[in-house]
C-alpha positions as CSV (number, residue, x, y, z in Angstrom):
1,X,-126.3,-51.3,-33.8
2,X,-129.5,-53.4,-33.7
3,X,-129.4,-56.8,-35.2
4,X,-132.3,-57.8,-37.4
5,X,-134.2,-61.0,-37.3
6,X,-133.1,-62.2,-33.8
7,X,-136.7,-62.9,-33.0
8,X,-138.0,-64.5,-36.1
9,X,-136.2,-67.8,-36.3
10,X,-137.1,-71.2,-35.0
11,X,-134.9,-74.3,-34.7
12,X,-135.9,-76.8,-37.4
13,X,-135.6,-80.5,-37.0
14,X,-132.3,-81.7,-38.5
15,X,-130.6,-85.0,-38.9
16,X,-127.2,-84.7,-37.2
17,X,-124.5,-87.0,-38.7
18,X,-121.3,-88.3,-37.2
19,X,-122.4,-88.3,-33.5
20,X,-119.4,-89.1,-31.2
21,X,-119.5,-91.6,-28.5
22,X,-119.6,-90.4,-24.8
23,X,-116.2,-89.0,-23.8
24,X,-115.5,-87.8,-20.3
25,X,-113.5,-84.8,-21.5
26,X,-116.3,-83.6,-23.8
27,X,-113.9,-83.3,-26.8
28,X,-115.0,-81.7,-30.0
29,X,-114.1,-84.0,-32.9
30,X,-112.4,-82.4,-35.9
31,X,-112.3,-79.1,-34.0
32,X,-109.7,-77.6,-36.3
33,X,-111.5,-78.7,-39.5
34,X,-108.6,-80.8,-40.9
35,X,-110.7,-83.7,-42.2
36,X,-113.3,-83.2,-45.0
37,X,-115.4,-85.4,-47.2
38,X,-117.2,-83.8,-50.3
39,X,-117.0,-80.2,-48.9
40,X,-118.3,-81.4,-45.5
41,X,-116.1,-81.3,-42.4
42,X,-116.1,-84.7,-40.7
43,X,-118.3,-85.0,-37.6
44,X,-120.0,-81.6,-38.3
45,X,-123.6,-81.0,-39.5
46,X,-125.4,-78.1,-40.9
47,X,-129.1,-77.3,-40.4
48,X,-131.0,-76.9,-43.7
49,X,-129.4,-74.9,-46.6
50,X,-128.8,-71.4,-45.2
51,X,-125.1,-71.9,-45.1
52,X,-122.5,-73.8,-47.3
53,X,-119.1,-74.9,-46.2
54,X,-115.7,-75.5,-47.9
55,X,-112.2,-76.2,-46.9
56,X,-109.6,-73.4,-47.1
57,X,-105.9,-73.1,-46.2
58,X,-105.9,-69.4,-45.6
59,X,-106.7,-67.8,-43.3
60,X,-106.2,-70.4,-40.6
61,X,-106.0,-70.3,-36.9
62,X,-104.8,-73.8,-36.2
63,X,-103.5,-76.7,-38.2
64,X,-103.5,-76.7,-42.0
65,X,-107.1,-75.7,-42.8
66,X,-110.2,-73.9,-41.7
67,X,-113.9,-73.9,-42.6
68,X,-115.2,-71.2,-45.0
69,X,-118.8,-70.7,-44.1
70,X,-120.9,-68.9,-46.8
71,X,-124.1,-67.4,-45.2
72,X,-126.7,-67.2,-47.9
73,X,-129.9,-66.3,-46.1
74,X,-131.3,-64.0,-43.5
75,X,-133.6,-66.7,-42.1
76,X,-131.7,-67.7,-38.9
77,X,-133.3,-71.1,-38.5
78,X,-131.2,-72.3,-41.5
79,X,-127.8,-71.1,-40.4
80,X,-126.5,-73.5,-37.7
81,X,-123.2,-75.6,-37.8
82,X,-123.4,-78.2,-35.0
83,X,-121.9,-81.3,-33.5
84,X,-123.1,-83.6,-30.7
85,X,-120.8,-84.5,-27.8
86,X,-121.2,-86.1,-24.4
87,X,-120.8,-84.4,-21.0
88,X,-120.7,-85.7,-17.4
89,X,-122.9,-84.5,-14.6
90,X,-121.3,-81.8,-12.4
91,X,-118.2,-81.3,-14.6
92,X,-117.3,-77.9,-16.0
93,X,-116.0,-77.4,-19.6
94,X,-114.7,-74.3,-21.4
95,X,-115.8,-74.4,-25.0
96,X,-114.3,-72.0,-27.5
97,X,-113.8,-71.3,-31.2
98,X,-112.3,-68.7,-33.4
99,X,-114.2,-66.8,-36.2
100,X,-112.9,-64.4,-38.9
101,X,-115.3,-61.8,-40.4
102,X,-114.7,-60.6,-44.0
103,X,-117.4,-57.9,-44.5
104,X,-119.0,-57.2,-41.1
105,X,-122.6,-57.8,-41.9
106,X,-122.9,-61.2,-40.2
107,X,-122.6,-62.1,-36.5
108,X,-121.6,-65.5,-35.2
109,X,-123.2,-66.9,-32.0
110,X,-121.6,-69.7,-30.0
111,X,-123.9,-72.6,-29.3
112,X,-123.3,-74.8,-26.2
113,X,-126.4,-76.6,-25.2
114,X,-128.2,-73.3,-26.0
115,X,-127.3,-70.0,-27.6
116,X,-124.4,-68.1,-25.9
117,X,-122.3,-65.1,-26.8
118,X,-122.0,-63.2,-30.1
119,X,-118.9,-62.2,-32.1
120,X,-118.1,-58.6,-32.9
121,X,-118.9,-58.3,-36.6
122,X,-117.0,-55.0,-36.9
123,X,-113.7,-56.8,-36.2
124,X,-113.1,-57.7,-39.9
125,X,-109.9,-59.2,-41.3
126,X,-108.8,-60.8,-38.1
127,X,-109.5,-63.8,-35.8
128,X,-111.5,-63.3,-32.7
129,X,-112.3,-65.9,-30.0
130,X,-115.7,-66.9,-28.6
131,X,-115.8,-68.9,-25.4
132,X,-118.3,-70.2,-22.8
133,X,-117.8,-72.1,-19.6
134,X,-120.5,-74.8,-19.3
135,X,-121.3,-76.9,-16.2
136,X,-123.3,-80.1,-17.0
137,X,-126.5,-80.5,-15.0
138,X,-126.6,-84.3,-15.9
139,X,-124.7,-86.9,-17.8
140,X,-126.1,-86.4,-21.3
141,X,-125.4,-85.6,-25.0
142,X,-125.4,-81.9,-25.9
143,X,-124.7,-80.0,-29.1
144,X,-122.0,-77.3,-29.7
145,X,-121.5,-75.1,-32.7
146,X,-122.4,-71.8,-34.2
147,X,-125.3,-69.9,-35.6
148,X,-125.0,-67.0,-38.0
149,X,-127.1,-63.8,-38.0
150,X,-127.4,-61.1,-40.6
151,X,-126.9,-57.5,-39.4
152,X,-127.4,-54.1,-41.1
153,X,-125.9,-54.1,-44.5
154,X,-126.1,-57.8,-45.3
155,X,-126.3,-58.2,-49.1
156,X,-127.5,-61.8,-49.2
157,X,-124.1,-63.6,-49.1
158,X,-121.1,-63.3,-46.9
159,X,-118.1,-65.5,-45.9
160,X,-117.1,-66.1,-42.3
161,X,-114.1,-68.4,-41.5
162,X,-114.2,-70.7,-38.5
163,X,-111.4,-72.7,-36.9
164,X,-110.0,-74.3,-33.7
165,X,-113.0,-75.5,-31.7
166,X,-111.8,-76.6,-28.3
167,X,-111.5,-78.8,-26.3
168,X,-110.6,-81.0,-29.3
169,X,-109.7,-84.6,-29.6
170,X,-106.4,-85.9,-30.9
171,X,-107.8,-88.0,-33.7
172,X,-107.4,-85.3,-36.3
173,X,-103.8,-84.3,-35.7
174,X,-102.7,-82.2,-38.8
175,X,-99.8,-83.3,-40.8
176,X,-96.4,-82.0,-39.8
177,X,-95.4,-78.6,-41.3
178,X,-92.9,-78.7,-44.2
179,X,-89.2,-78.4,-43.2
180,X,-88.1,-74.7,-42.8
181,X,-86.5,-73.1,-45.8
182,X,-84.3,-70.0,-46.0
183,X,-86.2,-66.8,-46.2
184,X,-85.6,-65.1,-49.6
185,X,-87.5,-62.0,-48.6
186,X,-87.4,-60.0,-45.3
187,X,-86.5,-62.1,-42.3
188,X,-88.2,-60.3,-39.4
189,X,-87.5,-61.5,-35.9
190,X,-90.0,-61.3,-33.0
191,X,-88.8,-61.5,-29.5
192,X,-91.6,-61.8,-26.9
193,X,-91.0,-62.0,-23.2
194,X,-94.1,-62.9,-21.2
195,X,-95.1,-61.7,-17.8
196,X,-96.7,-63.7,-14.9
197,X,-100.0,-64.1,-16.9
198,X,-98.8,-65.3,-20.3
199,X,-102.2,-66.8,-21.1
200,X,-103.6,-63.3,-21.5
201,X,-101.1,-62.4,-24.2
202,X,-101.6,-62.8,-27.9
203,X,-100.3,-61.1,-31.0
204,X,-101.1,-60.9,-34.7
205,X,-99.3,-59.5,-37.8
206,X,-101.7,-58.1,-40.4
207,X,-101.0,-57.0,-44.0
208,X,-102.4,-53.9,-45.6
209,X,-105.8,-55.5,-46.3
210,X,-106.1,-56.4,-42.6
211,X,-105.6,-60.1,-43.1
212,X,-103.8,-61.9,-40.3
213,X,-100.6,-63.5,-41.7
214,X,-99.0,-64.7,-38.5
215,X,-100.2,-64.9,-34.9
216,X,-99.3,-66.4,-31.5
217,X,-100.8,-67.2,-28.1
218,X,-100.7,-69.9,-25.5
219,X,-97.3,-69.0,-24.1
220,X,-95.8,-70.0,-20.8
221,X,-95.3,-67.5,-18.0
222,X,-92.1,-65.5,-17.8
223,X,-90.5,-67.0,-20.8
224,X,-88.6,-65.6,-23.8
225,X,-90.2,-66.7,-27.1
226,X,-88.6,-66.1,-30.6
227,X,-90.4,-66.2,-33.9
228,X,-89.1,-65.8,-37.4
229,X,-91.4,-64.2,-39.9
230,X,-90.6,-64.2,-43.7
231,X,-92.3,-61.1,-45.2
232,X,-92.4,-59.6,-48.6
233,X,-92.0,-55.8,-49.2
234,X,-95.1,-53.9,-48.0
235,X,-96.8,-52.3,-45.0
236,X,-97.7,-54.4,-42.0
237,X,-99.4,-53.8,-38.6
238,X,-98.2,-55.7,-35.5
239,X,-100.9,-56.0,-32.9
240,X,-100.3,-57.2,-29.4
241,X,-103.2,-57.8,-27.0
242,X,-103.8,-58.5,-23.3
243,X,-107.1,-59.9,-22.5
244,X,-107.1,-58.6,-19.0
245,X,-106.3,-55.1,-20.1
246,X,-103.1,-54.3,-18.2
247,X,-100.4,-55.0,-20.8
248,X,-97.4,-57.2,-20.1
249,X,-95.4,-54.8,-17.9
250,X,-94.8,-54.0,-15.1
251,X,-97.2,-54.8,-12.3
252,X,-97.1,-58.5,-12.8
253,X,-93.8,-59.3,-14.4
254,X,-91.5,-57.6,-16.9
255,X,-92.8,-58.6,-20.3
256,X,-91.9,-56.9,-23.5
257,X,-91.9,-57.4,-27.3
258,X,-89.5,-56.4,-30.0
259,X,-89.8,-56.8,-33.8
260,X,-86.6,-56.4,-35.7
261,X,-85.1,-56.6,-39.2
262,X,-81.3,-56.9,-39.4
263,X,-81.1,-55.5,-35.9
264,X,-83.3,-52.5,-36.9
265,X,-86.2,-52.1,-34.5
266,X,-89.6,-52.1,-36.3
267,X,-91.9,-52.2,-33.3
268,X,-91.2,-52.5,-29.6
269,X,-92.9,-51.9,-26.2
270,X,-94.2,-53.4,-23.0
271,X,-96.7,-51.1,-21.3
272,X,-100.2,-50.8,-22.8
273,X,-103.8,-51.6,-21.7
274,X,-105.8,-54.0,-23.9
275,X,-103.9,-53.6,-27.1
276,X,-100.9,-51.8,-28.8
277,X,-100.5,-51.5,-32.6
278,X,-97.4,-50.6,-34.6
279,X,-97.4,-50.1,-38.4
280,X,-94.2,-50.4,-40.4
281,X,-93.1,-50.7,-44.0
282,X,-90.6,-53.0,-45.5
283,X,-88.8,-52.3,-48.8
284,X,-89.5,-49.4,-51.2
285,X,-92.4,-47.2,-49.9
286,X,-93.3,-46.1,-53.4
287,X,-94.0,-42.5,-52.6
288,X,-90.6,-40.7,-52.7
289,X,-90.9,-39.3,-49.2
290,X,-90.4,-42.0,-46.6
291,X,-94.1,-42.3,-45.6
292,X,-96.1,-45.5,-45.2
293,X,-97.5,-47.1,-48.3
294,X,-99.4,-50.3,-48.5
295,X,-97.8,-52.1,-51.4
296,X,-98.9,-50.4,-54.6
297,X,-101.5,-48.2,-53.0
298,X,-100.0,-45.0,-54.1
299,X,-98.0,-46.4,-57.0
300,X,-100.1,-44.5,-59.7
301,X,-99.2,-41.2,-58.0
302,X,-95.4,-41.7,-58.1
303,X,-93.6,-38.7,-59.7
304,X,-96.7,-36.4,-59.8
305,X,-97.0,-33.0,-58.3
306,X,-99.5,-30.1,-57.9
307,X,-103.1,-30.6,-58.6
308,X,-102.4,-33.5,-60.9
309,X,-101.1,-35.4,-57.9
310,X,-104.2,-34.4,-55.9
311,X,-106.5,-35.6,-58.7
312,X,-104.7,-39.0,-58.8
313,X,-104.9,-39.3,-55.0
314,X,-108.6,-38.7,-55.4
315,X,-108.9,-41.6,-57.8
316,X,-107.0,-43.8,-55.4
317,X,-109.1,-43.0,-52.3
318,X,-112.6,-42.1,-53.7
319,X,-114.3,-45.5,-53.7
320,X,-114.5,-46.3,-50.0
321,X,-117.2,-48.4,-48.4
322,X,-119.8,-46.3,-46.6
323,X,-120.6,-48.1,-43.3
324,X,-123.4,-45.7,-42.2
325,X,-123.6,-43.2,-39.4
326,X,-124.7,-45.6,-36.7
327,X,-121.7,-47.8,-37.2
328,X,-119.4,-44.9,-36.1
329,X,-120.3,-45.8,-32.5
330,X,-118.6,-49.2,-33.0
331,X,-115.6,-47.7,-34.6
332,X,-115.2,-45.3,-31.6
333,X,-115.6,-48.2,-29.2
334,X,-112.8,-50.2,-30.9
335,X,-110.4,-47.5,-32.0
336,X,-111.0,-44.2,-30.2
337,X,-109.4,-45.2,-26.9
338,X,-106.7,-43.5,-24.9
339,X,-103.7,-45.8,-25.4
340,X,-101.3,-43.0,-25.8
341,X,-101.5,-40.5,-22.9
342,X,-103.0,-41.8,-19.6
343,X,-103.4,-45.2,-21.3
344,X,-106.5,-45.8,-19.3
345,X,-108.7,-47.1,-22.2
346,X,-111.2,-44.3,-21.9
347,X,-112.6,-42.6,-25.0
348,X,-109.9,-40.3,-26.5
349,X,-111.6,-36.9,-26.9
350,X,-109.5,-34.3,-28.7
351,X,-111.5,-31.4,-27.1
352,X,-110.8,-32.5,-23.5
353,X,-107.7,-34.7,-23.6
354,X,-104.8,-33.2,-21.7
355,X,-101.6,-34.7,-23.2
356,X,-99.2,-34.0,-20.3
357,X,-101.4,-34.0,-17.2
358,X,-104.4,-35.9,-15.8
359,X,-107.7,-35.3,-17.7
360,X,-110.5,-33.4,-16.0
361,X,-113.0,-35.3,-18.1
362,X,-113.1,-39.0,-18.8
363,X,-115.7,-41.0,-20.8
364,X,-116.3,-44.7,-20.6
365,X,-116.9,-46.2,-24.1
366,X,-120.5,-46.9,-25.0
367,X,-121.9,-46.1,-21.5
368,X,-121.2,-42.4,-21.8
369,X,-122.6,-41.8,-25.3
370,X,-124.8,-38.8,-25.8
371,X,-127.6,-38.4,-24.8
372,X,-128.3,-34.9,-23.5
373,X,-125.7,-32.6,-22.0
374,X,-125.6,-29.5,-19.9
375,X,-121.9,-29.1,-19.1
376,X,-118.6,-30.4,-20.3
377,X,-118.1,-34.0,-19.2
378,X,-121.7,-35.1,-19.4
379,X,-121.2,-37.4,-22.5
380,X,-119.5,-37.8,-25.8
381,X,-120.8,-37.8,-29.3
382,X,-119.6,-37.9,-33.0
383,X,-117.9,-34.7,-34.1
384,X,-117.7,-33.8,-37.8
385,X,-114.4,-31.9,-37.7
386,X,-115.4,-30.8,-41.2
387,X,-119.0,-29.6,-40.3
388,X,-121.8,-31.4,-42.1
389,X,-123.6,-28.1,-42.8
390,X,-120.7,-27.2,-45.1
391,X,-121.6,-30.1,-47.4
392,X,-125.4,-29.8,-47.1
393,X,-126.3,-31.8,-44.0
394,X,-126.7,-35.5,-43.6
395,X,-125.4,-36.3,-47.1
396,X,-123.6,-39.6,-47.6
397,X,-120.9,-40.6,-47.8
398,X,-119.5,-37.4,-46.2
399,X,-121.8,-37.7,-43.2
400,X,-120.4,-41.1,-42.2
401,X,-116.7,-40.8,-43.5
402,X,-114.7,-41.8,-40.4
403,X,-111.6,-40.0,-41.6
404,X,-113.1,-36.7,-40.4
405,X,-115.4,-37.9,-37.6
406,X,-114.1,-38.6,-34.1
407,X,-115.3,-38.8,-30.5
408,X,-116.0,-35.4,-28.8
409,X,-117.4,-34.0,-25.6
410,X,-121.0,-33.2,-26.6
411,X,-121.1,-29.9,-24.8
412,X,-117.8,-28.7,-26.3
413,X,-118.9,-30.0,-29.7
414,X,-122.0,-27.8,-29.5
415,X,-119.7,-24.8,-28.6
416,X,-117.6,-25.5,-31.6
417,X,-120.8,-25.6,-33.7
418,X,-119.9,-25.1,-37.4
419,X,-117.3,-22.4,-36.9
420,X,-114.1,-22.6,-38.9
421,X,-110.9,-23.8,-37.2
422,X,-108.5,-21.0,-36.5
423,X,-106.4,-19.2,-33.9
424,X,-108.2,-17.3,-31.2
425,X,-107.3,-13.8,-29.9
426,X,-110.1,-13.3,-27.3
427,X,-111.7,-16.5,-26.0
428,X,-115.4,-16.5,-25.1
429,X,-115.1,-20.2,-24.1
430,X,-112.2,-22.5,-23.1
431,X,-112.6,-26.2,-22.6
432,X,-110.9,-28.2,-19.9
433,X,-107.9,-29.0,-22.1
434,X,-107.5,-25.5,-23.5
435,X,-109.5,-25.7,-26.7
436,X,-110.9,-22.2,-27.4
437,X,-113.8,-20.5,-29.1
438,X,-113.5,-16.8,-29.8
439,X,-112.6,-14.1,-32.3
440,X,-109.9,-14.9,-34.8
441,X,-106.5,-13.2,-34.5
442,X,-103.5,-13.0,-36.9
443,X,-104.8,-15.3,-39.6
444,X,-106.4,-12.8,-42.1
445,X,-109.9,-13.8,-41.0
446,X,-112.1,-11.7,-38.7
447,X,-114.9,-14.1,-37.7
448,X,-115.4,-16.5,-34.8
449,X,-113.2,-19.6,-34.9
450,X,-112.5,-22.7,-32.8
451,X,-108.9,-23.5,-31.9
452,X,-108.0,-27.0,-30.8
453,X,-104.9,-27.5,-28.7
454,X,-101.4,-27.8,-30.3
455,X,-101.3,-31.6,-29.9
456,X,-104.2,-32.0,-32.5
457,X,-103.8,-29.1,-34.9
458,X,-101.8,-31.1,-37.4
459,X,-104.5,-33.8,-37.2
460,X,-107.2,-31.3,-38.2
461,X,-105.1,-29.9,-41.0
462,X,-104.5,-33.3,-42.5
463,X,-108.2,-34.1,-42.2
464,X,-109.1,-31.0,-44.2
465,X,-106.5,-31.9,-46.9
466,X,-108.1,-35.4,-47.0
467,X,-111.6,-33.9,-47.5
468,X,-110.3,-31.6,-50.3
469,X,-108.9,-34.7,-52.0
470,X,-111.5,-37.4,-51.4
471,X,-114.4,-35.1,-52.5
472,X,-112.6,-33.3,-55.2
473,X,-115.4,-34.2,-57.7
474,X,-118.1,-32.4,-55.6
475,X,-116.5,-30.0,-53.2
476,X,-116.5,-27.0,-55.6
477,X,-120.3,-27.0,-55.2
478,X,-120.2,-26.7,-51.4
479,X,-119.1,-23.1,-51.1
480,X,-122.6,-21.6,-50.8
481,X,-124.3,-24.3,-48.7
482,X,-123.5,-22.4,-45.4
483,X,-122.0,-19.0,-44.4
484,X,-119.1,-20.5,-42.5
485,X,-118.4,-23.0,-45.3
486,X,-118.3,-20.0,-47.7
487,X,-115.7,-18.4,-45.5
488,X,-113.5,-21.4,-45.7
489,X,-114.1,-22.8,-49.3
490,X,-113.2,-20.9,-52.4
491,X,-115.6,-22.7,-54.9
492,X,-112.9,-24.6,-56.8
493,X,-111.9,-28.3,-57.1
494,X,-108.2,-27.6,-57.1
495,X,-107.1,-25.3,-54.2
496,X,-110.5,-25.8,-52.5
497,X,-109.8,-23.5,-49.6
498,X,-109.4,-19.7,-49.3
499,X,-105.8,-18.5,-49.1
500,X,-106.0,-17.8,-45.3
501,X,-107.2,-21.4,-44.7
502,X,-104.4,-22.9,-46.8
503,X,-101.8,-20.9,-44.9
504,X,-103.2,-21.9,-41.5
505,X,-103.5,-25.6,-42.4
506,X,-100.0,-25.8,-43.8
507,X,-98.6,-24.1,-40.7
508,X,-100.5,-26.5,-38.4
509,X,-99.4,-29.4,-40.6
510,X,-95.7,-28.5,-40.1
511,X,-95.9,-27.6,-36.4
512,X,-97.7,-30.8,-35.4
513,X,-96.2,-33.7,-37.5
514,X,-97.9,-37.0,-37.9
515,X,-97.7,-39.2,-34.8
516,X,-98.6,-42.7,-33.7
517,X,-102.1,-41.7,-32.8
518,X,-102.8,-40.7,-36.4
519,X,-101.0,-43.6,-37.9
520,X,-103.0,-46.1,-35.8
521,X,-106.3,-44.4,-36.6
522,X,-105.5,-44.2,-40.3
523,X,-104.9,-47.9,-40.4
524,X,-108.1,-48.6,-38.4
525,X,-110.0,-46.4,-40.9
526,X,-108.5,-48.3,-43.8
527,X,-109.6,-51.6,-42.3
528,X,-113.0,-50.1,-41.5
529,X,-114.0,-48.4,-44.8
530,X,-111.3,-49.3,-47.2
531,X,-109.4,-46.0,-47.9
532,X,-106.6,-44.1,-46.4
533,X,-105.6,-40.5,-45.7
534,X,-102.7,-39.9,-48.0
535,X,-101.4,-36.9,-45.9
536,X,-100.8,-39.2,-42.9
537,X,-99.0,-41.8,-45.0
538,X,-97.1,-39.2,-47.0
539,X,-96.9,-35.8,-45.2
540,X,-94.7,-34.5,-48.1
541,X,-97.8,-34.6,-50.4
542,X,-99.1,-31.3,-48.8
543,X,-96.1,-29.3,-50.1
544,X,-96.2,-31.0,-53.4
545,X,-99.9,-30.0,-53.9
546,X,-100.4,-26.7,-52.1
């Protein structure tokens, strides 16, 4: 994604208030934004009027409060938050801060005697750290802080939270926390054993909106750390990260994590690369089937069956946020990684991934984007598992709906073309993992079909049930937009698909149940565009409707 306006700003002269005296350790004053006077954090200054600040007590990264920064302009010369500090010639300092994006149309850029690294605006609903190591060329006063940039989709106002600038002085020590009280809800226990490099380990617990409720970092090496989390009924995602990318076991120590409720394990593990995610539900799931349900998300569908249930699910999921086609690259970079098979953090391509043996084809995120291709393995692109020709081409929001678009080998994607999914009798092409193109067999259809491997057949089925539901209001008009779409769609808003398709999809749905890959991706899609695939959360809905 290109970021607009990076070239058009100029730093304007500003009066900086609250300059600190020279300090050898270059400490940031009021780094955790605990002290405020008239909506201004002590010792901090803003440049012009492009941003306004206020004190908040949630979300916070450190202490009892954080700064809520409302960005109101696309003119970058007006969007700096700064503070002056003193540094000593020849000494090195590591400056860092944490930012929390709410919409994803603003980037933050760290300022340390000049503009440094950017935040990732696509990581919304969670804290992320910006840091820079600075070596002073002389004994002098420098400025540190942040500048805010608009990106594609900026609507003229957006909130970014900022907290925990370091190194920080000790003059703004927050008040002690209130004494602990007995948890009246779900008392969840986290046991975290660190490895030899505990400084690389961090974790966060997020609610269904993606907001971070609890988090931890800064642990000592090879220690056992216990945390008590008091949680209401609902669905949560536990995220554990390793900044180096080699997990917490077993090359450099025997780290592990375990989240429990009354001795029942909710999430556990040790071996991962950059990150592992586990989603769990506490209390009543609200969907009479044992599936996941963010609190109240499917409440209006309780007790319904048949097409009435499908229509209510449409109402629940229909108003998602369209992020645009180009933003899909960022989603793939963040969430379409192999953390489940080889766990090597390469791009997870369902048309070349070999679940039980080493892959013949591997793609590095971003660097191997298509591009042109001549053979399998050249590059990856964005596959519409529900072909875009079936709904009329580059029509939004279908064209950018991440629930049916995933990373795919460009060459194999071209082979798949717009053919229906099916089961192949005689293959004219077979990819490196066994996905096949050829004439259909045994499914009451006589045309050419594309057959993914068994590992991902249920995934495709649940994607198609999602499309039938999310676009219930328009899908009846898609039947005659393409010949292959006509073979699959029946021209109604209820059943949507031809009988042979329904039979095939239901069989794949049963044979390949929902797994952790789908659950993690469904949660990521929810955080990214604001709606869920009901058939991943509640697989029983398929039989209730079709």
